[in-house]
C-alpha positions in Angstrom: -107.8 -87.7 -23.3 -105.7 -86.9 -20.1 -102.2 -87.5 -20.0 -100.6 -88.0 -16.6 -96.9 -87.4 -15.8 -95.4 -89.3 -13.1 -93.7 -86.9 -10.4 -90.0 -87.7 -9.8 -89.0 -88.1 -6.0 -86.9 -85.4 -5.0 -83.0 -85.6 -5.8 -81.5 -82.8 -3.8 -82.4 -82.7 0.0 -81.9 -79.3 1.5 -80.1 -79.6 5.1 -80.9 -76.9 7.9 -79.0 -76.8 11.0 -80.3 -75.2 14.4 -79.1 -74.5 17.9 -81.9 -76.1 19.1 -83.2 -78.5 16.4 -85.7 -80.4 18.3 -87.7 -77.1 18.9 -87.3 -76.1 15.3 -88.7 -79.7 14.1 -91.5 -79.4 16.6 -92.5 -75.8 15.1 -92.0 -76.7 11.6 -94.5 -79.6 12.4 -97.1 -77.6 14.1 -96.7 -74.5 12.2 -96.5 -75.7 8.6 -97.7 -79.5 8.8 -94.2 -81.3 8.2 -94.4 -84.8 9.0 -91.5 -86.1 10.8 -90.0 -89.0 9.0 -86.9 -89.9 10.8 -85.5 -88.3 14.3 -82.3 -89.6 15.8 -81.3 -88.2 19.1 -78.4 -88.8 22.0 -79.0 -89.7 25.1 -79.3 -86.1 26.3 -82.1 -85.5 23.7 -79.9 -83.7 21.1 -81.1 -84.3 17.5 -78.5 -85.4 15.5 -80.3 -85.8 12.0 -84.0 -85.5 11.1 -86.0 -86.2 8.0 -89.0 -83.9 7.7 -91.7 -84.3 4.7 -94.0 -81.5 3.5 -96.0 -83.3 0.7 -93.2 -84.7 -1.8 -90.5 -82.5 -0.7 -88.2 -83.8 2.3 -85.8 -81.6 4.0 -83.1 -82.7 6.6 -82.3 -80.8 9.8 -79.8 -81.4 12.7 -78.4 -79.5 15.5 -75.8 -76.9 14.6 -71.8 -77.7 14.4 -69.3 -75.7 16.1 -67.7 -75.3 12.6 -70.9 -75.8 10.6 -69.4 -77.3 7.8 -70.0 -80.4 6.1 -67.2 -82.9 5.0 -67.7 -81.8 1.2 -67.3 -78.4 1.9 -64.2 -78.7 3.3 -62.6 -80.3 0.1 -59.8 -78.3 -1.7 -61.8 -78.3 -4.8 -65.1 -76.8 -3.1 -63.1 -74.4 -1.1 -61.5 -73.1 -4.2 -64.4 -72.7 -6.1 -66.5 -70.6 -3.4 -63.2 -68.2 -3.3 -64.2 -67.5 -7.0 -67.9 -66.6 -6.5 
């Protein structure tokens, strides 16, 4: 008898920031077969957020920020922990 194990959806979503997120998203789609699940652009066509899937895996993508830090990484506890590594 065959036993089937349910595959859990991903719980961690890697996030990548690019200077030109629109070009990178198109390249990931064309080169590797990623499916664009969501893509939010401003009125100039700059990608603020995108979600791409490859099979059951999902990655997030957006344009690079000037500081390139997320609000969570700015917390004192995270900064202190990263200094000790």
